[in-house]
C-alpha positions in Angstrom: -89.2 166.6 -44.2 -92.1 165.7 -41.9 -95.4 164.8 -41.7 -98.2 166.6 -39.1 -101.3 165.6 -38.8 -104.0 168.6 -38.3 -107.1 167.7 -38.3 -109.0 164.9 -37.5 -113.0 163.1 -37.0 -115.0 160.4 -37.0 -118.4 158.8 -37.4 -120.1 157.8 -34.0 -119.7 153.8 -34.2 -122.6 151.6 -34.1 -125.6 150.5 -36.6 -126.1 152.9 -38.6 -129.3 151.9 -40.6 -129.5 155.8 -41.7 -126.6 156.4 -43.5 -125.4 154.6 -46.7 -121.2 154.5 -46.3 -120.1 157.4 -48.6 -122.8 159.3 -46.6 -120.2 158.1 -43.8 -117.6 159.3 -44.5 -119.2 162.7 -46.0 -120.0 163.3 -42.5 -115.7 162.7 -40.7 -114.8 164.6 -44.0 -116.9 167.8 -43.5 -117.1 168.2 -40.1 -112.3 167.8 -40.5 -112.7 170.0 -42.8 -114.5 172.9 -40.5 -112.1 172.2 -37.7 -109.1 173.9 -39.6 -111.3 176.0 -42.2 -110.1 174.0 -45.2 -111.8 174.5 -48.0 -113.4 171.0 -49.4 -111.8 169.6 -52.8 -109.5 173.4 -52.7 -107.9 172.5 -49.7 -105.3 169.7 -50.7 -103.9 168.3 -53.5 -104.8 163.9 -52.7 -106.9 162.0 -51.1 -106.6 158.4 -49.8 -109.7 156.4 -49.4 -110.1 153.4 -47.4 -113.1 150.8 -48.4 -114.1 147.6 -49.3 -115.8 146.5 -52.1 -116.5 142.9 -50.9 -118.0 144.6 -47.4 -120.3 147.6 -49.1 -121.1 144.5 -52.4 -119.8 146.7 -55.6 -116.7 147.0 -57.5 -114.7 150.7 -57.8 -116.3 151.7 -54.3 -113.4 154.4 -53.7 -115.4 155.4 -56.4 -118.7 157.6 -54.1 -116.0 158.3 -51.5 -113.7 159.9 -53.5 -116.9 161.7 -54.9 -117.2 162.4 -51.5 -113.6 164.0 -50.1 -113.9 166.2 -53.2 -112.2 163.7 -55.8 -114.8 165.0 -58.2 -112.9 166.6 -61.0 -110.2 167.8 -58.1 -107.3 165.8 -56.2 -106.2 162.6 -57.3 -107.7 159.5 -55.2 -106.2 156.3 -54.8 -107.9 153.7 -52.5 -106.5 151.2 -50.0 -108.9 147.4 -49.4 -106.8 147.0 -46.1 -106.6 148.5 -42.4 -107.1 152.4 -41.8 -103.7 152.3 -40.6 -102.4 151.8 -44.2 -104.2 154.7 -45.7 -102.5 156.8 -43.2 -99.4 155.3 -44.4 -100.0 156.0 -47.8 -101.2 159.3 -47.4 -97.4 160.0 -45.3 -95.9 158.8 -48.4 -97.6 160.8 -50.6 -96.2 164.5 -49.0 -92.3 162.6 -48.2 -92.1 162.0 -51.6 -93.0 165.6 -52.3 -96.7 164.7 -54.2 -98.7 166.9 -52.8 -98.3 169.5 -49.3 -101.7 168.5 -48.0 -103.8 165.0 -48.0 -107.0 164.4 -46.5 -107.1 160.5 -46.0 -110.4 158.7 -44.9 -112.0 154.8 -44.0 -114.6 153.5 -43.7 -116.9 150.5 -43.3 -120.3 149.6 -42.5 -120.5 145.7 -41.3 -124.0 145.6 -40.3 -125.7 145.8 -44.0 -123.2 142.1 -44.3 -125.7 139.2 -43.3 -123.2 136.7 -42.5 -119.9 138.2 -42.0 -117.9 135.3 -42.3 -118.9 134.9 -45.9 -116.9 137.6 -46.5 -114.2 136.5 -44.8 -113.8 133.3 -46.1 -113.0 135.2 -49.5 -109.4 136.2 -47.7 -108.5 131.9 -46.9 -107.2 129.8 -50.2 -108.8 129.3 -53.1 -108.2 125.2 -53.2 -108.4 124.1 -49.8 -108.8 126.2 -46.9 -112.5 128.0 -48.0 -114.0 124.5 -49.3 -113.3 124.6 -44.6 -115.7 127.2 -44.7 -112.9 129.2 -42.2 -113.5 132.8 -41.6 -111.3 135.0 -40.0 -112.7 134.5 -35.6 -112.1 130.5 -36.5 -108.3 131.2 -37.4 -108.5 133.1 -34.5 -109.2 130.5 -32.0 -106.1 128.6 -33.5 -104.2 131.8 -32.8 -105.5 131.5 -29.2 -105.3 127.9 -28.8 -101.5 128.2 -29.9 -101.2 131.3 -27.9 -102.6 129.8 -25.0 -100.8 126.7 -24.9 -97.1 128.3 -25.4 -98.3 130.8 -22.3 -100.4 129.8 -20.1 -103.0 132.3 -20.4 -106.4 131.5 -18.9 -109.6 131.5 -19.4 -110.2 134.6 -16.9 -107.2 136.0 -18.1 -109.1 136.2 -21.5 -112.6 137.5 -19.9 -110.6 140.0 -18.3 -109.4 141.4 -21.6 -112.7 142.4 -22.2 -113.5 143.8 -18.6 -111.0 146.2 -18.9 -111.8 146.9 -21.6 -114.9 147.5 -21.5 -114.4 149.3 -18.1 -112.3 151.9 -20.6 -115.1 152.6 -23.5 -117.8 153.9 -21.2 -116.1 156.7 -20.9 -115.9 156.9 -24.9 -118.8 158.4 -26.5 -118.3 157.0 -29.5 -118.0 152.9 -29.6 -120.6 150.5 -30.5 -120.8 148.7 -26.9 -120.1 151.2 -23.8 -121.8 148.5 -21.1 -119.5 147.2 -18.4 -118.9 143.7 -18.6 -118.6 141.0 -15.9 -116.1 137.7 -16.4 -119.4 135.5 -15.9 -120.9 137.2 -18.8 -118.0 136.9 -20.5 -117.7 133.0 -20.0 -121.3 132.4 -20.7 -121.7 134.8 -23.7 -121.8 132.3 -26.7 -119.1 130.8 -28.2 -118.6 130.8 -31.5 -115.0 129.3 -31.9 -113.4 127.7 -28.7 -112.1 129.4 -26.7 -113.1 132.5 -28.3 -117.1 133.7 -27.2 -118.9 136.4 -28.0 -117.9 138.9 -26.7 -114.4 137.6 -26.6 -114.3 139.3 -30.5 -115.0 143.3 -31.8 -118.6 143.7 -33.0 -119.8 144.6 -35.6 -120.5 148.0 -36.1 -120.7 151.1 -38.7 -118.8 154.4 -39.0 -116.0 156.3 -40.7 -113.0 158.3 -39.7 -111.0 161.3 -41.7 -107.5 162.9 -41.4 -105.7 165.4 -42.7 -101.7 165.4 -42.9 -99.4 167.7 -43.8 -96.3 168.5 -44.6 -94.3 170.4 -41.8 -94.9 174.1 -43.4 -98.5 173.4 -44.7 -98.8 171.8 -40.9 -97.5 174.8 -38.7 -100.0 177.3 -41.0 -102.8 175.2 -40.4 -102.5 174.3 -36.8 -100.8 175.8 -34.1 -100.4 172.1 -32.1 -99.8 169.2 -35.5 -99.2 166.1 -34.9 -95.8 164.8 -36.6 -95.0 160.5 -37.5 -92.3 160.4 -36.5 -92.2 156.6 -37.4 -93.7 154.3 -40.0 -94.0 150.9 -40.2 -96.0 147.3 -42.5 -94.9 144.0 -43.0 -97.3 141.1 -43.9 -97.2 137.2 -43.0 -97.3 134.3 -45.2 -101.3 133.7 -46.5 -101.3 129.8 -45.6 -102.0 129.3 -41.6 -99.9 126.8 -41.7 -97.1 128.3 -42.7 -96.2 130.5 -39.9 -96.8 130.1 -36.6 -100.1 131.8 -35.3 -98.6 132.9 -31.4 -95.0 134.6 -33.0 -96.5 138.1 -34.3 -93.3 138.2 -36.8 -94.7 140.8 -38.9 -96.2 143.1 -36.0 -92.3 142.7 -35.0 -90.7 143.5 -38.0 -92.8 146.1 -38.9 -92.5 148.0 -35.0 -89.1 147.3 -35.7 -89.2 149.5 -38.7 -91.7 152.9 -37.9 -89.4 152.7 -34.3 -86.0 153.4 -36.3 -87.6 156.0 -38.7 -88.8 157.5 -35.3 -85.8 156.3 -33.3 -86.8 154.4 -30.3 -85.0 152.1 -29.2 -86.6 150.7 -25.8 -90.7 151.1 -26.7 -91.9 150.2 -23.5 -89.5 152.5 -21.5 -90.2 156.0 -24.0 -93.8 155.4 -26.0 -96.4 157.2 -23.6 -99.6 155.5 -24.5 -101.1 153.0 -27.2 -103.7 152.0 -29.1 -103.9 148.9 -30.5 -106.4 147.2 -33.1 -106.7 144.1 -30.5 -110.1 141.9 -33.1 -110.1 139.4 -30.2 -109.2 139.0 -26.7 -106.0 137.4 -26.6 -104.5 140.3 -29.6 -105.2 142.4 -26.7 -102.0 140.5 -24.5 -100.4 139.4 -28.4 -100.0 142.8 -29.9 -98.5 144.5 -26.6 -95.7 141.8 -26.7 -95.9 141.9 -30.3 -95.0 145.9 -29.9 -92.1 145.4 -27.6 -94.7 147.1 -25.2 -93.5 144.1 -22.4 -92.0 141.2 -22.3 -93.1 138.4 -23.7 -95.9 136.5 -22.3 -95.7 139.3 -19.6 -98.8 140.9 -20.9 -101.5 139.4 -18.3 -100.2 140.2 -15.7 -99.2 143.6 -16.8 -103.1 144.5 -17.2 -103.9 142.2 -13.9 -101.3 144.8 -12.5 -102.8 148.1 -13.7 -99.9 148.5 -15.7 -102.0 149.4 -19.2 -104.3 151.6 -16.9 -105.1 155.4 -18.6 -103.1 156.1 -14.7 -100.9 153.2 -15.2 -96.8 153.6 -16.3 -97.7 152.6 -19.2 -101.2 153.2 -21.0 -103.1 151.0 -23.6 -106.1 151.5 -25.9 -107.2 154.1 -23.2 -110.0 154.8 -25.8 -111.5 151.0 -24.9 -110.0 149.4 -28.0 -111.9 147.5 -30.2 -114.2 145.2 -28.0 -116.0 148.3 -27.6 -116.9 148.8 -30.9 -114.4 149.7 -33.7 -115.7 148.7 -37.8 -113.1 146.9 -39.5 -111.1 148.9 -41.9 -112.1 152.3 -39.7 -109.7 150.0 -37.0 -105.7 151.4 -37.4 -106.7 154.9 -38.9 -109.5 155.5 -35.1 -106.2 154.6 -33.1 -104.1 157.0 -34.5 -107.1 159.5 -35.1 -107.4 158.9 -30.6 -103.2 158.6 -30.2 -103.6 162.2 -31.9 -106.9 163.4 -29.4 -104.3 161.9 -27.1 -101.5 164.1 -27.7 -103.3 167.0 -28.1 -104.4 167.0 -24.6 -108.3 166.7 -26.4 -109.1 163.0 -25.4 -111.1 164.7 -22.5 -113.0 162.0 -19.7 -110.4 159.4 -22.0 -107.3 161.2 -20.8 -104.3 159.5 -19.7 -103.0 160.9 -16.3 -98.8 162.0 -17.8 -99.7 164.4 -20.6 -97.7 161.8 -23.4 -95.0 162.5 -26.0 -94.8 159.0 -28.6 -97.3 157.2 -28.9 -98.1 154.8 -30.7 -101.2 152.9 -33.1 -101.3 149.8 -34.7 -103.7 148.5 -37.1 -104.0 144.4 -38.6 -105.0 143.0 -41.6 -105.9 139.1 -42.2 -106.5 136.4 -40.2 -104.8 135.7 -37.8 -103.1 139.1 -37.7 -101.2 138.4 -40.5 -100.5 141.9 -41.5 -99.9 144.5 -39.3 -99.2 148.3 -39.4 -97.3 150.2 -37.4 -97.6 154.3 -36.5 -95.9 156.3 -34.3 -96.8 160.2 -33.2 -95.3 162.3 -31.4 -96.6 165.8 -29.9 -94.0 168.5 -30.7 -95.9 171.6 -29.0 
């Protein structure tokens, strides 16, 4: 049995005070269903929503997201409170297990409603010790960046280059939050958050939602002449305590990628994958995740980026959308990566299209401090 993605939609990302979180979900759902003429509520057997009680300031946020996705007196709904790639993974599992032949997957987050995101991020740390230190994800990422730079020789100008290249690609993407190009000086001189991470080296907080429709093989072919097949899935989580892992060596990412590649029959990802959409919440993670995914040799990602190998016209385009450094909401990020890969494989990425028509793509999502958890999804064009 195969799982196909037959439709996907997103809201634009940015500061969206006009819309409540579940209203954003509905906007994405309505458009995704309209693309294939699938009836609301009656057109699918199951729903997977992705949202966060912490970020929405209430319990059971999936109730309202599930209702606007058609769950009230209709299909069953399950919640994922993690990166959106995991919601896609769960949707695939529901189909592969025979529980459903069509699944609606949503992911939403409104980050701009939170006055101090570090307070919420602090909840992810160990209660009696690390929470009391006031740790947040940026501080954890800074520890990771320093360790990675020390191990590989990555330079501050390399961090700036990751942002510059992301914004250069992002200027062609109407849906990301920040589309303005920046200079090395602007990146370097932006306010310091936690050494060596400056404001422009962190993904900007924003709002938005994504919806995708997944289907079994027969159902997918009946709904769309161009389904994109999910051929590999992998997920892995590392130790909770920051001190119990090497932050500069993403073992959970390597394990998740190995599982996804094994399922998809990929032996040499750098040679077989045509494009990648990765979740670079911080500038240094662009390099770290490229290496962890096996897209290049350890310690070589900065050189490869500088050489243009990851450009849209390069041999292995990475984040042709601009990536998270241009502004994609957390929790939505991994689902957005899947949607970007879906559009590239279908030839629907417009100005973001890569040079060579891709056949195989990898989408990546991550969550937790310093990339504690990773999800990797391999997609393939079957037409």
